[in-house]
KOLGU-4560 file (N, C-alpha, C; in nm, 3 decimals, padded with zeros to 5 digits):
<recs>
<n_xx: -02.104 n_yy: -00.745 n_zz: 01.629 ca_xx: -01.990 ca_yy: -00.662 ca_zz: 01.661 c_xx: -01.874 c_yy: -00.700 c_zz: 01.571 mol: A seq: 1 type: UNK>
<n_xx: -01.798 n_yy: -00.603 n_zz: 01.531 ca_xx: -01.679 ca_yy: -00.627 ca_zz: 01.452 c_xx: -01.559 c_yy: -00.568 c_zz: 01.524 mol: A seq: 2 type: UNK>
<n_xx: -01.450 n_yy: -00.639 n_zz: 01.519 ca_xx: -01.326 ca_yy: -00.592 ca_zz: 01.577 c_xx: -01.224 c_yy: -00.573 c_zz: 01.465 mol: A seq: 3 type: UNK>
<n_xx: -01.164 n_yy: -00.457 n_zz: 01.460 ca_xx: -01.061 ca_yy: -00.430 ca_zz: 01.359 c_xx: -00.924 c_yy: -00.432 c_zz: 01.426 mol: A seq: 4 type: UNK>
<n_xx: -00.829 n_yy: -00.498 n_zz: 01.362 ca_xx: -00.695 ca_yy: -00.510 ca_zz: 01.416 c_xx: -00.594 c_yy: -00.465 c_zz: 01.312 mol: A seq: 5 type: UNK>
<n_xx: -00.519 n_yy: -00.361 n_zz: 01.345 ca_xx: -00.414 ca_yy: -00.312 ca_zz: 01.256 c_xx: -00.283 c_yy: -00.383 c_zz: 01.284 mol: A seq: 6 type: UNK>
<n_xx: -00.203 n_yy: -00.398 n_zz: 01.179 ca_xx: -00.070 ca_yy: -00.456 ca_zz: 01.194 c_xx: 00.019 c_yy: -00.406 c_zz: 01.081 mol: A seq: 7 type: UNK>
<n_xx: 00.148 n_yy: -00.433 n_zz: 01.093 ca_xx: 00.242 ca_yy: -00.400 ca_zz: 00.987 c_xx: 00.325 c_yy: -00.276 c_zz: 01.012 mol: A seq: 8 type: UNK>
<n_xx: 00.299 n_yy: -00.207 n_zz: 01.121 ca_xx: 00.378 ca_yy: -00.088 ca_zz: 01.151 c_xx: 00.520 c_yy: -00.123 c_zz: 01.191 mol: A seq: 9 type: UNK>
<n_xx: 00.602 n_yy: -00.021 n_zz: 01.204 ca_xx: 00.740 ca_yy: -00.042 ca_zz: 01.243 c_xx: 00.826 c_yy: 00.078 c_zz: 01.213 mol: A seq: 10 type: UNK>
<n_xx: 00.956 n_yy: 00.056 n_zz: 01.219 ca_xx: 01.054 ca_yy: 00.161 ca_zz: 01.189 c_xx: 01.097 c_yy: 00.148 c_zz: 01.044 mol: A seq: 11 type: UNK>
<n_xx: 01.093 n_yy: 00.258 n_zz: 00.971 ca_xx: 01.131 ca_yy: 00.256 ca_zz: 00.829 c_xx: 01.211 c_yy: 00.383 c_zz: 00.800 mol: A seq: 12 type: UNK>
<n_xx: 01.307 n_yy: 00.371 n_zz: 00.711 ca_xx: 01.388 ca_yy: 00.486 ca_zz: 00.674 c_xx: 01.315 c_yy: 00.576 c_zz: 00.575 mol: A seq: 13 type: UNK>
<n_xx: 01.346 n_yy: 00.703 n_zz: 00.574 ca_xx: 01.287 ca_yy: 00.791 ca_zz: 00.473 c_xx: 01.309 c_yy: 00.735 c_zz: 00.332 mol: A seq: 14 type: UNK>
<n_xx: 01.203 n_yy: 00.741 n_zz: 00.253 ca_xx: 01.208 ca_yy: 00.685 ca_zz: 00.119 c_xx: 01.170 c_yy: 00.539 c_zz: 00.112 mol: A seq: 15 type: UNK>
<n_xx: 01.154 n_yy: 00.477 n_zz: 00.226 ca_xx: 01.120 ca_yy: 00.335 ca_zz: 00.229 c_xx: 00.972 c_yy: 00.310 c_zz: 00.216 mol: A seq: 16 type: UNK>
<n_xx: 00.935 n_yy: 00.182 n_zz: 00.232 ca_xx: 00.796 ca_yy: 00.139 ca_zz: 00.215 c_xx: 00.753 c_yy: 00.051 c_zz: 00.332 mol: A seq: 17 type: UNK>
<n_xx: 00.623 n_yy: 00.047 n_zz: 00.350 ca_xx: 00.564 ca_yy: -00.034 ca_zz: 00.456 c_xx: 00.422 c_yy: -00.066 c_zz: 00.414 mol: A seq: 18 type: UNK>
<n_xx: 00.373 n_yy: -00.184 n_zz: 00.449 ca_xx: 00.234 ca_yy: -00.218 ca_zz: 00.421 c_xx: 00.161 c_yy: -00.246 c_zz: 00.551 mol: A seq: 19 type: UNK>
<n_xx: 00.058 n_yy: -00.169 n_zz: 00.573 ca_xx: -00.026 ca_yy: -00.188 ca_zz: 00.690 c_xx: -00.148 c_yy: -00.271 c_zz: 00.655 mol: A seq: 20 type: UNK>
<n_xx: -00.193 n_yy: -00.351 n_zz: 00.750 ca_xx: -00.311 ca_yy: -00.434 ca_zz: 00.731 c_xx: -00.416 c_yy: -00.399 c_zz: 00.835 mol: A seq: 21 type: UNK>
<n_xx: -00.539 n_yy: -00.410 n_zz: 00.794 ca_xx: -00.653 ca_yy: -00.390 ca_zz: 00.883 c_xx: -00.742 c_yy: -00.513 c_zz: 00.867 mol: A seq: 22 type: UNK>
<n_xx: -00.737 n_yy: -00.602 n_zz: 00.964 ca_xx: -00.811 ca_yy: -00.727 ca_zz: 00.956 c_xx: -00.935 c_yy: -00.720 c_zz: 01.044 mol: A seq: 23 type: UNK>
<n_xx: -01.045 n_yy: -00.771 n_zz: 00.992 ca_xx: -01.171 ca_yy: -00.768 ca_zz: 01.064 c_xx: -01.204 c_yy: -00.905 c_zz: 01.121 mol: A seq: 24 type: UNK>
<n_xx: -01.258 n_yy: -00.901 n_zz: 01.241 ca_xx: -01.304 ca_yy: -01.023 ca_zz: 01.307 c_xx: -01.449 c_yy: -01.002 c_zz: 01.349 mol: A seq: 25 type: UNK>
<n_xx: -01.532 n_yy: -01.098 n_zz: 01.319 ca_xx: -01.669 ca_yy: -01.094 ca_zz: 01.369 c_xx: -01.773 c_yy: -01.051 c_zz: 01.268 mol: A seq: 26 type: UNK>
<n_xx: -01.733 n_yy: -00.985 n_zz: 01.161 ca_xx: -01.828 ca_yy: -00.942 ca_zz: 01.060 c_xx: -01.754 c_yy: -00.913 c_zz: 00.930 mol: A seq: 27 type: UNK>
<n_xx: -01.821 n_yy: -00.937 n_zz: 00.820 ca_xx: -01.757 ca_yy: -00.907 ca_zz: 00.693 c_xx: -01.748 c_yy: -00.757 c_zz: 00.670 mol: A seq: 28 type: UNK>
<n_xx: -01.639 n_yy: -00.715 n_zz: 00.612 ca_xx: -01.621 ca_yy: -00.574 ca_zz: 00.578 c_xx: -01.670 c_yy: -00.540 c_zz: 00.438 mol: A seq: 29 type: UNK>
<n_xx: -01.714 n_yy: -00.637 n_zz: 00.365 ca_xx: -01.744 ca_yy: -00.618 ca_zz: 00.223 c_xx: -01.850 c_yy: -00.511 c_zz: 00.198 mol: A seq: 30 type: UNK>
<n_xx: -01.942 n_yy: -00.489 n_zz: 00.292 ca_xx: -02.051 ca_yy: -00.394 ca_zz: 00.271 c_xx: -02.019 c_yy: -00.254 c_zz: 00.320 mol: A seq: 31 type: UNK>
<n_xx: -01.897 n_yy: -00.232 n_zz: 00.367 ca_xx: -01.862 ca_yy: -00.106 ca_zz: 00.432 c_xx: -01.744 c_yy: -00.038 c_zz: 00.363 mol: A seq: 32 type: UNK>
<n_xx: -01.743 n_yy: 00.094 n_zz: 00.375 ca_xx: -01.621 ca_yy: 00.167 ca_zz: 00.343 c_xx: -01.526 c_yy: 00.152 c_zz: 00.462 mol: A seq: 33 type: UNK>
<n_xx: -01.397 n_yy: 00.151 n_zz: 00.432 ca_xx: -01.295 ca_yy: 00.143 ca_zz: 00.535 c_xx: -01.204 c_yy: 00.264 c_zz: 00.524 mol: A seq: 34 type: UNK>
<n_xx: -01.177 n_yy: 00.324 n_zz: 00.636 ca_xx: -01.090 ca_yy: 00.441 ca_zz: 00.638 c_xx: -00.964 c_yy: 00.416 c_zz: 00.718 mol: A seq: 35 type: UNK>
<n_xx: -00.858 n_yy: 00.482 n_zz: 00.674 ca_xx: -00.733 ca_yy: 00.485 ca_zz: 00.751 c_xx: -00.711 c_yy: 00.628 c_zz: 00.799 mol: A seq: 36 type: UNK>
<n_xx: -00.669 n_yy: 00.640 n_zz: 00.923 ca_xx: -00.645 ca_yy: 00.768 ca_zz: 00.987 c_xx: -00.513 c_yy: 00.758 c_zz: 01.064 mol: A seq: 37 type: UNK>
<n_xx: -00.458 n_yy: 00.871 n_zz: 01.100 ca_xx: -00.332 ca_yy: 00.867 ca_zz: 01.176 c_xx: -00.326 c_yy: 00.982 c_zz: 01.275 mol: A seq: 38 type: UNK>
<n_xx: -00.249 n_yy: 00.960 n_zz: 01.380 ca_xx: -00.231 ca_yy: 01.062 ca_zz: 01.482 c_xx: -00.084 c_yy: 01.070 c_zz: 01.519 mol: A seq: 39 type: UNK>
<n_xx: -00.025 n_yy: 01.184 n_zz: 01.492 ca_xx: 00.113 ca_yy: 01.209 ca_zz: 01.528 c_xx: 00.120 c_yy: 01.265 c_zz: 01.669 mol: A seq: 40 type: UNK>
<n_xx: 00.233 n_yy: 01.251 n_zz: 01.736 ca_xx: 00.245 ca_yy: 01.303 ca_zz: 01.872 c_xx: 00.211 c_yy: 01.451 c_zz: 01.879 mol: A seq: 41 type: UNK>
<n_xx: 00.124 n_yy: 01.485 n_zz: 01.972 ca_xx: 00.088 ca_yy: 01.624 ca_zz: 01.992 c_xx: -00.005 c_yy: 01.684 c_zz: 01.890 mol: A seq: 42 type: UNK>
<n_xx: -00.056 n_yy: 01.600 n_zz: 01.799 ca_xx: -00.145 ca_yy: 01.649 ca_zz: 01.694 c_xx: -00.279 c_yy: 01.580 c_zz: 01.698 mol: A seq: 43 type: UNK>
<n_xx: -00.375 n_yy: 01.640 n_zz: 01.630 ca_xx: -00.508 ca_yy: 01.580 ca_zz: 01.617 c_xx: -00.501 c_yy: 01.463 c_zz: 01.519 mol: A seq: 44 type: UNK>
<n_xx: -00.592 n_yy: 01.369 n_zz: 01.538 ca_xx: -00.602 ca_yy: 01.259 ca_zz: 01.443 c_xx: -00.649 c_yy: 01.315 c_zz: 01.308 mol: A seq: 45 type: UNK>
<n_xx: -00.589 n_yy: 01.267 n_zz: 01.200 ca_xx: -00.623 ca_yy: 01.318 ca_zz: 01.069 c_xx: -00.655 c_yy: 01.204 c_zz: 00.973 mol: A seq: 46 type: UNK>
<n_xx: -00.726 n_yy: 01.242 n_zz: 00.867 ca_xx: -00.764 ca_yy: 01.144 ca_zz: 00.765 c_xx: -00.645 c_yy: 01.113 c_zz: 00.674 mol: A seq: 47 type: UNK>
<n_xx: -00.636 n_yy: 00.988 n_zz: 00.632 ca_xx: -00.530 ca_yy: 00.947 ca_zz: 00.540 c_xx: -00.589 c_yy: 00.898 c_zz: 00.408 mol: A seq: 48 type: UNK>
<n_xx: -00.680 n_yy: 00.802 n_zz: 00.417 ca_xx: -00.736 ca_yy: 00.743 ca_zz: 00.295 c_xx: -00.859 c_yy: 00.663 c_zz: 00.329 mol: A seq: 49 type: UNK>
<n_xx: -00.940 n_yy: 00.635 n_zz: 00.228 ca_xx: -01.053 ca_yy: 00.545 ca_zz: 00.247 c_xx: -01.079 c_yy: 00.471 c_zz: 00.117 mol: A seq: 50 type: UNK>
<n_xx: -01.150 n_yy: 00.359 n_zz: 00.130 ca_xx: -01.185 ca_yy: 00.278 ca_zz: 00.014 c_xx: -01.331 c_yy: 00.236 c_zz: 00.029 mol: A seq: 51 type: UNK>
<n_xx: -01.406 n_yy: 00.250 n_zz: -00.079 ca_xx: -01.547 ca_yy: 00.220 ca_zz: -00.076 c_xx: -01.572 c_yy: 00.072 c_zz: -00.105 mol: A seq: 52 type: UNK>
<n_xx: -01.699 n_yy: 00.034 n_zz: -00.101 ca_xx: -01.737 ca_yy: -00.105 ca_zz: -00.131 c_xx: -01.687 c_yy: -00.149 c_zz: -00.267 mol: A seq: 53 type: UNK>
<n_xx: -01.700 n_yy: -00.060 n_zz: -00.364 ca_xx: -01.664 ca_yy: -00.099 ca_zz: -00.500 c_xx: -01.520 c_yy: -00.066 c_zz: -00.536 mol: A seq: 54 type: UNK>
<n_xx: -01.441 n_yy: -00.027 n_zz: -00.437 ca_xx: -01.300 ca_yy: -00.005 ca_zz: -00.461 c_xx: -01.260 c_yy: 00.137 c_zz: -00.495 mol: A seq: 55 type: UNK>
<n_xx: -01.356 n_yy: 00.230 n_zz: -00.497 ca_xx: -01.319 ca_yy: 00.370 ca_zz: -00.517 c_xx: -01.234 c_yy: 00.416 c_zz: -00.398 mol: A seq: 56 type: UNK>
<n_xx: -01.137 n_yy: 00.500 n_zz: -00.427 ca_xx: -01.045 ca_yy: 00.542 ca_zz: -00.322 c_xx: -01.034 c_yy: 00.693 c_zz: -00.313 mol: A seq: 57 type: UNK>
<n_xx: -01.002 n_yy: 00.740 n_zz: -00.195 ca_xx: -00.980 ca_yy: 00.882 ca_zz: -00.170 c_xx: -00.854 c_yy: 00.894 c_zz: -00.084 mol: A seq: 58 type: UNK>
<n_xx: -00.774 n_yy: 00.996 n_zz: -00.111 ca_xx: -00.650 ca_yy: 01.016 ca_zz: -00.036 c_xx: -00.638 c_yy: 01.161 c_zz: 00.010 mol: A seq: 59 type: UNK>
<n_xx: -00.579 n_yy: 01.178 n_zz: 00.126 ca_xx: -00.544 ca_yy: 01.312 ca_zz: 00.172 c_xx: -00.433 c_yy: 01.366 c_zz: 00.082 mol: A seq: 60 type: UNK>
<n_xx: -00.431 n_yy: 01.495 n_zz: 00.064 ca_xx: -00.331 ca_yy: 01.557 ca_zz: -00.023 c_xx: -00.189 c_yy: 01.525 c_zz: 00.023 mol: A seq: 61 type: UNK>
<n_xx: -00.171 n_yy: 01.511 n_zz: 00.153 ca_xx: -00.037 ca_yy: 01.489 ca_zz: 00.207 c_xx: 00.020 c_yy: 01.353 c_zz: 00.169 mol: A seq: 62 type: UNK>
<n_xx: -00.064 n_yy: 01.258 n_zz: 00.128 ca_xx: -00.015 ca_yy: 01.123 ca_zz: 00.096 c_xx: -00.046 c_yy: 01.083 c_zz: -00.048 mol: A seq: 63 type: UNK>
<n_xx: -00.116 n_yy: 01.169 n_zz: -00.120 ca_xx: -00.154 ca_yy: 01.137 ca_zz: -00.257 c_xx: -00.030 c_yy: 01.115 c_zz: -00.343 mol: A seq: 64 type: UNK>
<n_xx: -00.032 n_yy: 01.006 n_zz: -00.418 ca_xx: 00.082 ca_yy: 00.972 ca_zz: -00.502 c_xx: 00.187 c_yy: 00.889 c_zz: -00.432 mol: A seq: 65 type: UNK>
<n_xx: 00.177 n_yy: 00.876 n_zz: -00.301 ca_xx: 00.275 ca_yy: 00.796 ca_zz: -00.225 c_xx: 00.209 c_yy: 00.674 c_zz: -00.160 mol: A seq: 66 type: UNK>
<n_xx: 00.086 n_yy: 00.687 n_zz: -00.117 ca_xx: 00.016 ca_yy: 00.578 ca_zz: -00.050 c_xx: -00.088 c_yy: 00.518 c_zz: -00.145 mol: A seq: 67 type: UNK>
<n_xx: -00.113 n_yy: 00.389 n_zz: -00.129 ca_xx: -00.224 ca_yy: 00.325 ca_zz: -00.199 c_xx: -00.305 c_yy: 00.245 c_zz: -00.098 mol: A seq: 68 type: UNK>
<n_xx: -00.431 n_yy: 00.223 n_zz: -00.129 ca_xx: -00.519 ca_yy: 00.148 ca_zz: -00.042 c_xx: -00.588 c_yy: 00.041 c_zz: -00.126 mol: A seq: 69 type: UNK>
<n_xx: -00.608 n_yy: -00.075 n_zz: -00.068 ca_xx: -00.674 ca_yy: -00.184 ca_zz: -00.140 c_xx: -00.748 c_yy: -00.271 c_zz: -00.039 mol: A seq: 70 type: UNK>
<n_xx: -00.835 n_yy: -00.355 n_zz: -00.091 ca_xx: -00.909 ca_yy: -00.443 ca_zz: -00.001 c_xx: -00.916 c_yy: -00.583 c_zz: -00.062 mol: A seq: 71 type: UNK>
<n_xx: -00.916 n_yy: -00.681 n_zz: 00.026 ca_xx: -00.930 ca_yy: -00.821 ca_zz: -00.013 c_xx: -01.047 c_yy: -00.874 c_zz: 00.068 mol: A seq: 72 type: UNK>
<n_xx: -01.165 n_yy: -00.874 n_zz: 00.008 ca_xx: -01.285 ca_yy: -00.914 ca_zz: 00.081 c_xx: -01.280 c_yy: -01.062 c_zz: 00.120 mol: A seq: 73 type: UNK>
<n_xx: -01.213 n_yy: -01.142 n_zz: 00.041 ca_xx: -01.203 ca_yy: -01.285 ca_zz: 00.074 c_xx: -01.126 c_yy: -01.304 c_zz: 00.205 mol: A seq: 74 type: UNK>
<n_xx: -01.029 n_yy: -01.214 n_zz: 00.230 ca_xx: -00.950 ca_yy: -01.221 ca_zz: 00.353 c_xx: -01.005 c_yy: -01.126 c_zz: 00.459 mol: A seq: 75 type: UNK>
<n_xx: -01.112 n_yy: -01.053 n_zz: 00.423 ca_xx: -01.171 ca_yy: -00.958 ca_zz: 00.519 c_xx: -01.066 c_yy: -00.860 c_zz: 00.571 mol: A seq: 76 type: UNK>
<n_xx: -00.984 n_yy: -00.810 n_zz: 00.480 ca_xx: -00.871 ca_yy: -00.726 ca_zz: 00.517 c_xx: -00.857 c_yy: -00.609 c_zz: 00.420 mol: A seq: 77 type: UNK>
<n_xx: -00.817 n_yy: -00.496 n_zz: 00.475 ca_xx: -00.786 ca_yy: -00.378 ca_zz: 00.394 c_xx: -00.640 c_yy: -00.343 c_zz: 00.417 mol: A seq: 78 type: UNK>
<n_xx: -00.573 n_yy: -00.303 n_zz: 00.310 ca_xx: -00.430 ca_yy: -00.274 ca_zz: 00.317 c_xx: -00.404 c_yy: -00.127 c_zz: 00.286 mol: A seq: 79 type: UNK>
<n_xx: -00.305 n_yy: -00.074 n_zz: 00.352 ca_xx: -00.256 ca_yy: 00.061 ca_zz: 00.321 c_xx: -00.106 c_yy: 00.048 c_zz: 00.291 mol: A seq: 80 type: UNK>
<n_xx: -00.071 n_yy: 00.074 n_zz: 00.167 ca_xx: 00.069 ca_yy: 00.066 ca_zz: 00.125 c_xx: 00.131 c_yy: 00.204 c_zz: 00.134 mol: A seq: 81 type: UNK>
<n_xx: 00.236 n_yy: 00.215 n_zz: 00.214 ca_xx: 00.306 ca_yy: 00.341 ca_zz: 00.232 c_xx: 00.436 c_yy: 00.335 c_zz: 00.151 mol: A seq: 82 type: UNK>
<n_xx: 00.449 n_yy: 00.423 n_zz: 00.055 ca_xx: 00.570 ca_yy: 00.430 ca_zz: -00.026 c_xx: 00.635 c_yy: 00.567 c_zz: -00.012 mol: A seq: 83 type: UNK>
<n_xx: 00.765 n_yy: 00.569 n_zz: -00.035 ca_xx: 00.839 ca_yy: 00.696 ca_zz: -00.031 c_xx: 00.804 c_yy: 00.776 c_zz: 00.095 mol: A seq: 84 type: UNK>
<n_xx: 00.812 n_yy: 00.710 n_zz: 00.207 ca_xx: 00.770 ca_yy: 00.773 ca_zz: 00.332 c_xx: 00.865 c_yy: 00.885 c_zz: 00.372 mol: A seq: 85 type: UNK>
<n_xx: 00.812 n_yy: 00.978 n_zz: 00.446 ca_xx: 00.885 ca_yy: 01.093 ca_zz: 00.497 c_xx: 00.867 c_yy: 01.100 c_zz: 00.648 mol: A seq: 86 type: UNK>
<n_xx: 00.953 n_yy: 01.172 n_zz: 00.720 ca_xx: 00.940 ca_yy: 01.178 ca_zz: 00.866 c_xx: 00.802 c_yy: 01.223 c_zz: 00.913 mol: A seq: 87 type: UNK>
<n_xx: 00.737 n_yy: 01.307 n_zz: 00.834 ca_xx: 00.604 ca_yy: 01.356 ca_zz: 00.871 c_xx: 00.498 c_yy: 01.248 c_zz: 00.868 mol: A seq: 88 type: UNK>
<n_xx: 00.531 n_yy: 01.131 n_zz: 00.814 ca_xx: 00.436 ca_yy: 01.019 ca_zz: 00.815 c_xx: 00.439 c_yy: 00.944 c_zz: 00.949 mol: A seq: 89 type: UNK>
<n_xx: 00.530 n_yy: 00.981 n_zz: 01.036 ca_xx: 00.538 ca_yy: 00.917 ca_zz: 01.167 c_xx: 00.411 c_yy: 00.943 c_zz: 01.246 mol: A seq: 90 type: UNK>
<n_xx: 00.346 n_yy: 00.835 n_zz: 01.288 ca_xx: 00.218 ca_yy: 00.847 ca_zz: 01.358 c_xx: 00.170 c_yy: 00.707 c_zz: 01.396 mol: A seq: 91 type: UNK>
<n_xx: 00.067 n_yy: 00.705 n_zz: 01.478 ca_xx: -00.009 ca_yy: 00.582 ca_zz: 01.498 c_xx: -00.120 c_yy: 00.579 c_zz: 01.393 mol: A seq: 92 type: UNK>
<n_xx: -00.128 n_yy: 00.470 n_zz: 01.321 ca_xx: -00.224 ca_yy: 00.456 ca_zz: 01.214 c_xx: -00.341 c_yy: 00.368 c_zz: 01.260 mol: A seq: 93 type: UNK>
<n_xx: -00.460 n_yy: 00.419 n_zz: 01.236 ca_xx: -00.582 ca_yy: 00.350 ca_zz: 01.277 c_xx: -00.670 c_yy: 00.321 c_zz: 01.156 mol: A seq: 94 type: UNK>
<n_xx: -00.743 n_yy: 00.210 n_zz: 01.163 ca_xx: -00.847 ca_yy: 00.185 ca_zz: 01.062 c_xx: -00.982 c_yy: 00.180 c_zz: 01.132 mol: A seq: 95 type: UNK>
<n_xx: -01.085 n_yy: 00.205 n_zz: 01.054 ca_xx: -01.221 ca_yy: 00.205 ca_zz: 01.106 c_xx: -01.316 c_yy: 00.174 c_zz: 00.990 mol: A seq: 96 type: UNK>
<n_xx: -01.435 n_yy: 00.131 n_zz: 01.021 ca_xx: -01.533 ca_yy: 00.102 ca_zz: 00.915 c_xx: -01.643 c_yy: 00.208 c_zz: 00.918 mol: A seq: 97 type: UNK>
<n_xx: -01.708 n_yy: 00.226 n_zz: 00.805 ca_xx: -01.819 ca_yy: 00.320 ca_zz: 00.800 c_xx: -01.931 c_yy: 00.272 c_zz: 00.892 mol: A seq: 98 type: UNK>
<n_xx: -02.001 n_yy: 00.367 n_zz: 00.951 ca_xx: -02.108 ca_yy: 00.331 ca_zz: 01.046 c_xx: -02.219 c_yy: 00.253 c_zz: 00.978 mol: A seq: 99 type: UNK>
<n_xx: -02.246 n_yy: 00.288 n_zz: 00.855 ca_xx: -02.358 ca_yy: 00.227 ca_zz: 00.782 c_xx: -02.308 c_yy: 00.149 c_zz: 00.661 mol: A seq: 100 type: UNK>
<n_xx: -02.384 n_yy: 00.047 n_zz: 00.624 ca_xx: -02.354 ca_yy: -00.022 ca_zz: 00.499 c_xx: -02.362 c_yy: 00.076 c_zz: 00.383 mol: A seq: 101 type: UNK>
<n_xx: -02.273 n_yy: 00.062 n_zz: 00.291 ca_xx: -02.263 ca_yy: 00.156 ca_zz: 00.181 c_xx: -02.339 c_yy: 00.108 c_zz: 00.058 mol: A seq: 102 type: UNK>
<n_xx: -02.397 n_yy: 00.204 n_zz: -00.012 ca_xx: -02.452 ca_yy: 00.175 ca_zz: -00.143 c_xx: -02.336 c_yy: 00.137 c_zz: -00.234 mol: A seq: 103 type: UNK>
<n_xx: -02.359 n_yy: 00.039 n_zz: -00.321 ca_xx: -02.251 ca_yy: -00.015 ca_zz: -00.401 c_xx: -02.181 c_yy: 00.092 c_zz: -00.485 mol: A seq: 104 type: UNK>
<n_xx: -02.254 n_yy: 00.192 n_zz: -00.530 ca_xx: -02.198 ca_yy: 00.292 ca_zz: -00.620 c_xx: -02.141 c_yy: 00.413 c_zz: -00.546 mol: A seq: 105 type: UNK>
<n_xx: -02.145 n_yy: 00.413 n_zz: -00.416 ca_xx: -02.103 ca_yy: 00.531 ca_zz: -00.342 c_xx: -01.951 c_yy: 00.543 c_zz: -00.334 mol: A seq: 106 type: UNK>
<n_xx: -01.906 n_yy: 00.665 n_zz: -00.311 ca_xx: -01.765 ca_yy: 00.693 ca_zz: -00.286 c_xx: -01.747 c_yy: 00.715 c_zz: -00.136 mol: A seq: 107 type: UNK>
<n_xx: -01.638 n_yy: 00.667 n_zz: -00.082 ca_xx: -01.617 ca_yy: 00.682 ca_zz: 00.062 c_xx: -01.591 c_yy: 00.828 c_zz: 00.096 mol: A seq: 108 type: UNK>
<n_xx: -01.624 n_yy: 00.863 n_zz: 00.219 ca_xx: -01.602 ca_yy: 00.998 ca_zz: 00.269 c_xx: -01.505 c_yy: 00.991 c_zz: 00.386 mol: A seq: 109 type: UNK>
<n_xx: -01.406 n_yy: 01.076 n_zz: 00.387 ca_xx: -01.308 ca_yy: 01.074 ca_zz: 00.496 c_xx: -01.351 c_yy: 01.171 c_zz: 00.605 mol: A seq: 110 type: UNK>
<n_xx: -01.463 n_yy: 01.138 n_zz: 00.667 ca_xx: -01.513 ca_yy: 01.215 ca_zz: 00.780 c_xx: -01.512 c_yy: 01.123 c_zz: 00.900 mol: A seq: 111 type: UNK>
<n_xx: -01.432 n_yy: 01.154 n_zz: 00.998 ca_xx: -01.410 ca_yy: 01.061 ca_zz: 01.108 c_xx: -01.538 c_yy: 01.024 c_zz: 01.182 mol: A seq: 112 type: UNK>
<n_xx: -01.631 n_yy: 01.117 n_zz: 01.193 ca_xx: -01.756 ca_yy: 01.089 ca_zz: 01.264 c_xx: -01.841 c_yy: 00.985 c_zz: 01.192 mol: A seq: 113 type: UNK>
<n_xx: -01.811 n_yy: 00.958 n_zz: 01.068 ca_xx: -01.885 ca_yy: 00.858 ca_zz: 00.992 c_xx: -01.832 c_yy: 00.717 c_zz: 01.007 mol: A seq: 114 type: UNK>
<n_xx: -01.735 n_yy: 00.699 n_zz: 01.094 ca_xx: -01.671 ca_yy: 00.570 ca_zz: 01.113 c_xx: -01.683 c_yy: 00.522 c_zz: 01.257 mol: A seq: 115 type: UNK>
<n_xx: -01.683 n_yy: 00.387 n_zz: 01.271 ca_xx: -01.682 ca_yy: 00.330 ca_zz: 01.404 c_xx: -01.596 c_yy: 00.204 c_zz: 01.403 mol: A seq: 116 type: UNK>
<n_xx: -01.600 n_yy: 00.131 n_zz: 01.514 ca_xx: -01.522 ca_yy: 00.008 ca_zz: 01.529 c_xx: -01.373 c_yy: 00.034 c_zz: 01.507 mol: A seq: 117 type: UNK>
<n_xx: -01.323 n_yy: 00.137 n_zz: 01.568 ca_xx: -01.183 ca_yy: 00.174 ca_zz: 01.552 c_xx: -01.091 c_yy: 00.068 c_zz: 01.612 mol: A seq: 118 type: UNK>
<n_xx: -00.982 n_yy: 00.042 n_zz: 01.541 ca_xx: -00.880 ca_yy: -00.047 ca_zz: 01.594 c_xx: -00.794 c_yy: 00.026 c_zz: 01.695 mol: A seq: 119 type: UNK>
<n_xx: -00.697 n_yy: -00.045 n_zz: 01.750 ca_xx: -00.608 ca_yy: 00.013 ca_zz: 01.850 c_xx: -00.489 c_yy: 00.084 c_zz: 01.788 mol: A seq: 120 type: UNK>
<n_xx: -00.467 n_yy: 00.063 n_zz: 01.662 ca_xx: -00.362 ca_yy: 00.135 ca_zz: 01.593 c_xx: -00.232 c_yy: 00.057 c_zz: 01.583 mol: A seq: 121 type: UNK>
<n_xx: -00.150 n_yy: 00.101 n_zz: 01.487 ca_xx: -00.016 ca_yy: 00.045 ca_zz: 01.470 c_xx: 00.081 c_yy: 00.161 c_zz: 01.448 mol: A seq: 122 type: UNK>
<n_xx: 00.193 n_yy: 00.156 n_zz: 01.516 ca_xx: 00.288 ca_yy: 00.268 ca_zz: 01.513 c_xx: 00.376 c_yy: 00.259 c_zz: 01.389 mol: A seq: 123 type: UNK>
<n_xx: 00.387 n_yy: 00.372 n_zz: 01.320 ca_xx: 00.480 ca_yy: 00.385 ca_zz: 01.208 c_xx: 00.578 c_yy: 00.497 c_zz: 01.243 mol: A seq: 124 type: UNK>
<n_xx: 00.706 n_yy: 00.464 n_zz: 01.239 ca_xx: 00.809 ca_yy: 00.562 ca_zz: 01.268 c_xx: 00.903 c_yy: 00.571 c_zz: 01.149 mol: A seq: 125 type: UNK>
<n_xx: 00.917 n_yy: 00.691 n_zz: 01.095 ca_xx: 01.004 ca_yy: 00.715 ca_zz: 00.982 c_xx: 01.127 c_yy: 00.791 c_zz: 01.031 mol: A seq: 126 type: UNK>
<n_xx: 01.240 n_yy: 00.724 n_zz: 01.027 ca_xx: 01.361 ca_yy: 00.785 ca_zz: 01.080 c_xx: 01.483 c_yy: 00.715 c_zz: 01.022 mol: A seq: 127 type: UNK>
<n_xx: 01.590 n_yy: 00.791 n_zz: 01.004 ca_xx: 01.714 ca_yy: 00.734 ca_zz: 00.957 c_xx: 01.803 c_yy: 00.697 c_zz: 01.075 mol: A seq: 128 type: UNK>
</recs>
């Protein structure tokens, strides 16, 4: 079993930055793709970004050019860097791992049903 724990959320002003962390306990994340998702009040959970085993990344159009994702396998942690945030980025951010071990050359897919071991989330609020 693996447990994912998100951290790093908080209150940030528009145009500011924040770095979220997704730390794994109980199993290495190195063989899995990791996805970040978010859910704003009154809305469905949506895809934000994912990173594959070999570091390939995918971003939702709404965050492309503003967010980056990286992984540190030695620390068993994946990071989501939020830059130039806007009020629409306000949401609870969740991380999850791919259900299956990934082929080394594969690209991650941002399909929520392909992920499990969801964390409890970390709140990000963008407000002046």
